[in-house]
Each structure stands twice: as structure tokens, then as C-alpha cells.
N, C-alpha and C positions, 0 to 999 in steps of 0.2 A: 352895679347889680340892678336889673330891671325891677320896677316896683309893681308890675302887672303881669299876669299870665294871659296868653292869647292862644286859644284853641283853634288851630287851623283844621277845618273839616276836610277829610280826604275825599268827600263827595265832590266838591267843586273848588276847593282851595281857598275858600273865603274864611274870614274870622267868624267863628260860630259863637264863641263865648269869650268874654274879656272880663277879668276880675282883678281887683287889687290883691297884692300879696300882703300877708300879715308881717309885721315887723317884730322886733324883740319885745316891745311893750305889749303887742297883741298876744304873743306867745305866753308872756308872763300872766296876762289877764286870764287866758284860758286855763292855765295851770292852777291859778288861785281859785278859779270857779270850780274846777274839777276836784281839787283837794277839799273844798268846802262841801261840795255836794255828795261826794262818795260815801262818807261814813253814814249819812242818813239813808242813802240808797241801799248800802250794804246791810243796814240794820232792819230794813223792811223784810217781811217774810218772803220766802222764795215764791210762794203762790201769788203774792201781790205783785212782785216784779214780773212774773210770767204773764199775769193777766194784762198788765199794761203793755208789755212787749208784744203779746198776741194781737192786741188792738192796733199796735203800730204796723204789724205785718198786714193786717186787714186793710189799713189805710194805704199802705204801699201798693198792694195788689190791686186795689180799686183804681189806682192811677196807672195801671199797667200799660195800656195802649200809648199814653203820652210818654211814659218813661222809655218804652221800647223805641219809639220814634226818635227820642233824644240819643239813644245808643247809636242808632244808625248815623245820625248827623255827626256825632262826636268821634266815632272810631271806624265807621264804614261798614258795619255788618248789615247784610241784606235785610230788608223789611220782612221777608219771609221767615227769617231765622231769629230776629231780635226778640220776639215775644218769648222764645224759649228760655231766655235768661230770667224773665220774670217768674216763669214756672219753676225753674231751678232754684231761684231765691226762695220762693215759698216752700218748696220741698225741704230744703235744708233748714230754714228757719223753724218750721213747724216740727221737724224731727228733733232738733235740739231743745225746743221747748218741752216736747213730750218726754224726753229721757232725762231732763234735768233733775227731777226729784230723786230718781234712783242714783244718778251719777254724783250728785252733790250730797247725798245722805251720809251721815256720820257712820264711820266704821266702829261698831261697838264690840268690845272684847269682854267676854263674860266667863272666862275660865280660871280666874284667880280669886279665891275666897277672900272676902274682906276688902276688896278693891272694886272701884268702878272706873273703867278705862274706856276711852274712845278717842278717835281721831276725826276731827272735823275738817271740812274743806272750807277755807275762808278766802275772801277776795284779796288780790294782791294790792290794789289801790287804784292808781291811774295807769291805764294801758294805752299806748300809742299804736295805732294801726296805720300802716303805710301800704296803700293798695294800688295796683296797676290798672291799665286801660283795657287790656285784651278781653277780660271777662270782668267788667268793673263792679258788678254787684255780687257775682258769685264768689269772687276772691275776697271781697270785703266782708260779706255776711259770715264767712267761715270763722272770722275772729270777732267782729263787732257784736253780733248777737250773743254768742256764748259768754263773752266777757261781761256784757251787761246782765245776762241771766245770773252769772256768778256773783254779782254785786259790785263789780268794778265800775269806775267811770272811764269813758273812752274819749280820746281825741283822735279823729280820723284825718289823715293827710292823704288825699286822693291824687291820682295822676293829673298833670296839667292838661292831658288830652281829654279827660273825662271829669272835669270839676263839678258838673251838675249832679253827679252821682252822690257826692258828699252832701250837697244841699237837699237832695230828695230824701236821704236818710234822716236828716234833721227835721224836715217837714213831717215825716211820718211819725217820728218819736214825739215831737211837740204836739201833734194833733191827738195822740193817744194819751197825753197827760204825763209823759215821762218828765220828771222835774228838770228845770233849767240847770245846766252845768254837768248833768250826768252824761250826756252825749254832746260833743262839740266837733266842729271841723275847722281846720286851718288850711288856707291856700298858702303854700310856703315855697321858697327857693330851696335848692339843694343844701346850701350852707345852713339855712335856718331849720331845715328838717333835721340835719345832724345836731344842731343846737337843741332842738326839742328832745331828740332821743337821748342826748347826753345829760339832760337836766336830772338832778337827783330826785326830783319829784315824780319822775316816770319810773314805774315799777317794772314794766315789761314792754317790749316792742314786738309786734307781729308784723312781719314784712313779707311781701310777695313781690318778686322781681328778679333781676339778673344776679349772676354770681358776683359781679363787681359790686352791685348794690348791697348784697349780703355782707361782703367784706367791709363795706362802709358802715353798715349797721353795727357790726362787731366792734369796729374801731370807735364809733361814736358812743356806744354804751359802756365801754371799758371803764371810764372814769366814774360813772354813776352806779355801776354794778347792776343795772337793769338786766333782767333775763331777756332772751330773745328767741323767737320762733321764726325760722327762715324757710320759706318755700321759694326755691330758686329755679334754675333752668332744668331742661330735660333734653335728652336725645333718645326718646323712647323707642325701643325696638319691638318688632313683632316677628314671630316664627310660625310659618305655615308648615305643619308636619305633613307627611305623606298621606296620613289618614284623614286630613281635614275635609270638612264640607267646603269645597272650593268656591261655590257660588256665594256662600255666606262670608267667607274670608275676603273675597274680592269686594263685595259690597261694603262690608264693615270697615275694612282697612283703607279703602279709597276715601270714604267719608272721614275716617280718622286722620288722614293725611291732609285733606283739603278743606274741611269745615273751618269756618272763621278765617278763610284765606291762610290756613296753616298756622295761625297765630295763637297757639296753645302750648303751654308748657308740657302738657301730657298728650299732645297730638302725636301721631305716628310719624317718625322721622327716618326710620330705616327698617327694611323688611328682609328677612332671610327665609328662603323657600326651599323645601326639599326638592332635590334635583328632578325627580320624576314628575313633579307638578309645576315646575318653574315656568316653562314656556306657556302653558295654559293660563297660569296665574297672571303673568306679565301681560299677556294679550287681553285678559279680562280687565285689568286695571287701566290699561291704555284706552280701551274701548269706553269704559265708564268715565274716565277723566275727560275724554273728548266731548262728552255730552254736557259738561258743565257750561253754564251760560255766564260769561264774564261781562259785567257792565255796572251801570249805576245801581247802587243798593236801594235806591228809591223805587226801582222797577220791581214789581212783585214777581216777575219771571226770573229775575237774577238769582243765581245760586252761588256765585262767586263774586264778592265785592272787591273793592280796592283794599290794598294794605293800608296800614294806619298813616304812612307818610312815604314820600318818594324815596327817601334815603333808606328806609327799611326794605323796599322793593329792590333797590340797587344792591343792597347787601346780599340778597338771595341770588340776584343775577350774577354777582361776582362769584359766589360759591359754585353755581352751575358752570360758569366759564372755566373756573379752575379745575373742576372735575373733568370737563371735556378735554382740556389741555393735557390732562394726565391719562386720557384714554377712555373715559366714560362716553356713553352714547345717550343723547337726548331722544326720547321716543315721541314726544309731543311737538308738533310743528306749531310754533307760536302764531303763525299766520292764520291758523284756524280761529284765533280769538282776536277779532278786529280791535277790541279795546286795549289790548296789551301793547304797551309801547314804552321804550326807554324814556326816562325823564318824567314818568308819571307813576303814581302808586298802583296802577292797574297792571297786574301780572298774571299771565296764563299759568295754569297748573303744569307741573313738569315731572316726568318720570324718567329716572336715569338708571341704566344698566351698565354692566362691565365696570362696576364701581369696586373700590376696595378701601381699606381703612387708612391708606395714605392720603386720602382725599378729605378735605374739610367737610364735604357734604355728608360724610359718614362719621365724622368725628366731632365737629363743632355743632352747637345748637343752630338749627335752621328754623328761623321764626317766619315761615312763609310757605307757600304752596308748592313745595318740591320734596320729592322722596326718592331715595336710592334703594334698589332691589338687588340682592345677591343670592346666588345659588349656593346651597350647602349640601354636604354629602351625608350628614348624620346629625343626630340630636346633640352629640358632644361638640361638634363644630359650631352648631347654632348657639349653644350656651356660651361657648368660649367667645364668640363674636358679640353676643348680646352683652356680655360682661366687660368687653373691651371698650370701656368708656369711662370718662370722668364723672358721668352723670348716673343717677339711679332713682328715677321717680316712678315710672310704671314700666311693665313689660307684658307683652301679650303673646299667648300661645293659641293657635287654632288646631284643634284635634278632637277626635271623638273618644279618646281615651283619657278620661278625667284623672285616673290614678297616675298614669304616666305624666300627664301635665303637671300634677301636683309635685311629683318627684323632681321634675325639671325645675319647677318653680322654687323648690327648696334650694337649688343651686344658683338661682339668679340673684344678683346684687341689686335689689330694687325695693321700693317701698310698697308697691302694689303689684300683684300678679293677676292678670286677667286671663280667663279662658273663654274664647269665642266671643269676645267683645273688647272694646277699648275706649279710651278717651271719655270716661264717665266717672263721676264721683258719687258713690253711694254714701249718703250722710250717716249711715249706720256703721260704716267702716272707717278706721283711722286713716287720715290722709297725711302721708309722711314721705320723706325721701331720704336717700343715703348718698354718700360721697358728695359731690358738688351740687346735688339737688336739694340740699338743705338739712335742717335739723328741727326737731320738735314735731308736733302733731296738732292737727285741727280735726274737727268733726268727730262723731261718735262719742260714746261715753268717755273714752280716753282723752278726747280733746279738752275736756274741762280741767284736766290735771295741769295743763300748761298755764291756765288762767286763774289758778287758785294755789294756795300753799297749804300744806298739812299743819294742823295745830293739835297737839296732843293734850289730853286731859287725864291726869293720873291721880285719882282720888282714893285716899284710904278712908273708908267709911267706918263709923262707930259700930261696935258689935251689937 
């Protein structure tokens, strides 16, 4: 087993970060420190915790330009887009701080004479957060900050592709005066990550990653009885109804498919279009896709950067080849994008038509800039096809009829239904998935429930 991690930058293929991996003794030290620090942290007032954490958010945002530049070098997002992650981090963090007093308030029951009854939300203990590289701060903040707000200690294991993100979290918390041991990070191998999650001192695991990774979390936590929240993959569909604002649908869904080089669990992966609008919609998406500028993410004019690694790009190329072999048509000529080449992480956007659900491009997760578009004859056909998936993270409808869209949304097997937008997390709403897209919930008032446990107080008072 290697004792160091090496982050290979997709920008130029060089080693950008190298760090030692923690060993079993390092894991034990972190757990001892977390267990010692958590009771004192949890006993502080909620207002005190929130004040310190708000200072940490301030410190993080103040370093935003440098942190955004690190995102580009670590995972390849264009410099024009990377600062958006800092803004999203701040939006989510400040919202969860704002709603915490209401979300964590005791539920007081006052309808039984002679008794005083209430349900308090108390911290779980030590929470392990395992975060991915594709949105390295947005995925991590969903769990890290609410867990700390609620009084837990947190140990963060970040992706080997984005290890600096864990270090920047710690710097922000330390500068704000968050006590030592309350937040820690560990750079770990896969085996040692499983060892951490299975340790009896871990009360809960918050994981964002693949379906296979989610199964590994469930297996690792089985012996220690830790709870787990899983945000896994997606094959998120969109439906463009006959009454849709077509210009809006084209612009929004093209961005939803290709932003971040398509490397988003809730990005648009498959689109169903009412037959009467199909030709015009497809033409519009192709026209817009051909305007993307693929190249070095360090160039401020670049709108489509490299994928995270060459193997990831080759996986998408393989899905496209398989679809074409089964009768699909590619509508984007890769030769229009000089930087796109096999054997590199630089991949042109791709639009496929004449697709069906026998093809992997419409069935399996496509973590890259490729999207399939199908014509449908009715709302019923669209709903059937949208539900014909092992995933259920988000689903999007484009329509001017909100009532009809809501009725269709009620039939969709998904965690979030969008109308006339996509690929966005509103921190006021519960972020959750069904089927192989996961279990549990982050963000919103509801998100605190996964990071606390109810404790009942049943007092019989003197007359």
C-alpha cells in the first residue's frame, strides 16, 4: 500500500500535491482527539458555536481567489467558473447558520396537565465526512458545517484529487478559534477509510460518491452501527413539454449537461422532448454546444476544461462509441475542438440522437460532457422513460403550466423536481435521492435531523 497520495493535475499532467497518508496510529489519534473535544463543543451554546463558525466562513471567503485557483489546478475547472464554488459554499454555509436556531430548537409539548414534555435535538458524537473531487467544497460543506453547528466533532476525508480542500477547511476553522479536535482531516487509503468508518467511535458517516462507494460505506459501518447518509450517482433526466419556453430550455439544459465538463451528480444526462418541438430543440442545443471553448482551464476564455483524468474521459468516449454502434448518431464533430484528443482528459461536448434505453448512454451514469436526446409523444411516455432508471436524484420539467408540471412531478421517482431550471441546490430545500442515488438528506432544516438524535424529556411536575 502506498504511503503517500499524489494529485495529478489534469491541467498539465504534473504532480500538483503530494501528502503522506495517515496510518492506523494516526486514525486512532484523530479519534481520541475528536472524542475528547466533542463533549465540550456540544455543551457550548448554539449561539457560541454559530458565532465561531460564521467567523470561519468569513476567513474562508476572504481567501476565495486563492482557493478557486487551487480548484482549477486540482480538478480542472476553468478559472472563469471556479469562483462560483466559493459563492456556493458561502450561500449554503450562511443559510445553515441562519436556520439552525429554529431547526435545532426543542419541540415542547404542553397539552398534558401535570407534565412537562419536550424533545431535544442532541449531537451524535463524532461524524466522518467523505467528500469527492467534482464539487470539492460544495459537497463537503453540506455535511461538515451542519454537523459542527449541531455540536458534533467532524473528521473529514477528502478525495485524493482535491486534498488541499480538507486543509483549507482546517485553516479557516483554526483561524476562527474553533477548538482543536473539533474539526480534523485525514488523508487516507481506501482500506483505512473503511477502517475509520467502521470504528465504534464513529457515530455517523456522510458520504458523497459512487454507488459502489456507497455499498462500501454500508459494509464498513455495519459492525459499528454508525448511521450513514449517502449521496450517490445520478442519471438525471429533463422533459421539454410542448408548451415550454424553448429558448430558455435550450440555454439551461445545455449548461446543465456540459458545465464542469459534465462532472456533476445532478447534471443533465438525458433529455426527452415533445415531438412537435424536438427538431428545433436539438438544433438549438447543437448550435450552443458548438460555441463552447475547450482548452486549458487557466485561460479565462475557456468554457469547457479537461475532465479530471484521462481514464474518466475514455469512459465517456466508450459510452459514446457503444451508443453509435447500436444506431445512435453523434451531432458534434469533435474536429471542431482542436484540444479534444484520445489519450488526454480533454473531451469535446457531445450530443447524441436516435438513442434508446438499450444504450449505456441512456442507462448508466455519464460523468462527462455527453447527453442523449429522445423524442416523446406524450407526458405519459416522458414520465415512464424518466422513471426507467436505477437512479433518482433530480428531474427537470420545462413547461409554462406549473400545475401540470407539479402533477407530473408527483409521478416522478426522484429526490428533487425542478421546473424551468436544473443542476442547482437551494440550501433551503432538502437535498436527497431515491433508488441508487442514495439515502438520507442534507441541507435545509430537515438536514439537521440526520446529524442529531432526538432525546425525550418526560417530567411529572409537582402540583
